[in-house]
C-alpha positions in Angstrom: 0.0 0.0 0.0 1.4 3.4 -1.0 1.7 6.2 1.5 0.6 9.7 0.6 0.6 12.5 3.2 -1.8 14.9 1.4 -4.0 12.5 -0.3 -4.6 9.9 2.4 -7.4 8.4 0.4 -5.1 7.4 -2.3 -3.8 3.8 -2.2 -2.4 3.3 -5.7 1.1 4.5 -6.5 1.7 6.8 -9.5 1.4 5.3 -13.1 4.5 5.4 -15.4 2.8 6.6 -18.6 2.4 10.3 -17.9 5.6 12.2 -18.0 7.3 14.9 -19.8 10.9 16.2 -20.4 12.1 19.8 -20.5 15.3 20.7 -22.5 16.4 24.3 -22.6 13.3 25.5 -20.8 11.0 23.9 -23.4 9.0 20.7 -23.3 9.9 18.2 -25.9 6.8 16.9 -27.7 6.4 13.2 -28.5 8.7 11.5 -25.9 7.5 8.1 -25.6 9.9 6.4 -23.3 12.5 7.4 -20.6 15.0 4.9 -19.1 15.1 4.5 -15.4 17.1 7.1 -13.4 19.8 4.9 -11.8 22.8 5.5 -9.4 25.4 2.9 -8.8 28.0 3.1 -5.9 31.0 0.8 -5.8 31.5 -1.4 -2.9 35.0 -1.3 -1.6 36.0 -4.4 0.5 38.9 -4.6 2.9 40.0 -6.6 5.8 42.0 -5.8 8.9 45.3 -7.5 9.4 44.4 -8.7 12.9 41.0 -10.0 11.8 41.6 -11.8 8.4 38.2 -13.8 8.6 36.1 -10.6 8.4 35.5 -8.4 5.3 34.4 -4.9 5.8 32.6 -2.9 3.2 32.4 0.8 2.5 31.1 3.0 -0.3 33.4 3.9 -3.1 32.8 6.0 -6.3 29.3 6.6 -7.5 28.3 6.8 -11.2 25.1 7.6 -12.8 23.7 5.4 -15.5 22.9 7.1 -18.9 19.4 8.2 -19.6 17.8 7.1 -22.7 15.0 9.2 -24.3 12.9 8.0 -27.2 10.5 10.0 -29.4 8.3 9.4 -32.4 10.1 10.9 -35.6 8.9 14.2 -36.5 10.3 17.4 -37.8 11.3 18.6 -34.4 15.1 19.2 -34.6 15.8 19.1 -30.8 17.5 15.6 -30.5 19.6 16.0 -33.8 20.7 19.4 -33.1 21.9 18.5 -29.6 23.7 15.4 -31.0 25.3 17.6 -33.7 26.9 19.8 -31.0 29.1 16.8 -29.9 29.8 15.4 -33.4 29.3 17.5 -36.5 29.8 16.5 -40.2 31.7 19.9 -40.7 34.4 18.5 -38.3 35.7 19.1 -34.8 35.8 22.9 -35.3 31.9 22.9 -35.8 31.3 21.1 -32.5 29.8 23.3 -29.7 32.2 23.0 -26.6 30.1 25.7 -24.9 26.6 24.3 -25.3 26.8 20.6 -25.7 26.1 19.9 -21.9 22.6 20.7 -20.8 20.5 20.3 -17.6 17.2 18.7 -18.2 14.2 18.3 -16.1 12.0 15.0 -16.0 8.5 15.4 -14.6 6.0 12.7 -13.5 2.4 13.5 -13.7 -0.6 12.0 -11.9 -3.7 10.9 -13.9 -5.1 14.5 -13.9 -1.9 15.8 -15.6 -0.6 17.6 -12.5 3.2 17.5 -11.9 3.6 15.2 -8.8 7.4 14.7 -8.8 10.4 16.2 -10.8 14.0 15.3 -11.2 16.8 17.5 -12.2 19.5 15.8 -14.4 22.8 17.6 -14.7 25.3 18.2 -17.2 23.8 15.9 -19.9 25.4 15.3 -23.3 24.6 13.0 -26.2 26.8 10.0 -26.5 24.6 8.0 -29.0 21.8 9.3 -31.5 19.7 7.1 -33.5 18.1 9.3 -36.2 15.7 6.5 -37.6 14.7 3.0 -36.4 15.0 -0.1 -38.6 12.6 0.5 -41.4 10.2 -2.4 -42.3 7.5 -2.2 -44.9 5.7 -5.1 -43.2 5.4 -3.5 -39.8 2.8 -1.1 -38.9 4.7 0.7 -36.0 5.5 4.3 -35.3 9.1 5.3 -36.2 11.0 6.0 -33.1 14.3 7.8 -32.7 16.4 7.9 -29.6 19.3 9.7 -27.8 21.5 8.4 -25.0 22.5 11.0 -22.5 25.5 10.7 -20.3 25.0 12.7 -17.2 26.9 13.9 -14.0 24.0 13.2 -11.5 20.4 13.9 -10.7 18.5 14.9 -7.8 14.8 15.2 -6.9 13.3 18.6 -7.1 12.0 19.0 -3.5 10.1 22.3 -4.4 7.5 20.0 -6.3 5.3 18.7 -3.4 2.4 16.2 -3.5 -0.7 18.0 -5.0 -4.1 17.9 -3.5 -6.2 15.5 -5.6 -10.0 16.0 -5.9 
């Protein structure tokens, strides 16, 4: 059973199908999928010389898993323009060393479309860009493109609090 402090009548956790991404202060339309936000901390093991039978564990370096965004193929140039800032067909001199890293915001919405939770993802840059999926004339699917974003961490935006639901 989920715990909600404002909406004590609510028993169900939030669903995962209502969300949006903000890049450069604008919402990107057509985002269909976002990979999980994951943080991994290495485990360092050591043992004391006087007690060789016991292993002690302590936290080591923390890394943040890449975030993958998928969207339906449209004429919106957001993904491609961002990917071109890292690698450009005009050569290294055309790459944008100033603007290729961006902070983005991931917002989770409830069934009514109200933002219930938000995460700030810091210093993202595009390490992989898929402009088009495999094309198949026998498949009636939507064409999806994707970007893989390396990042230097994320945190929950605590200014977004649980809204009162009617």
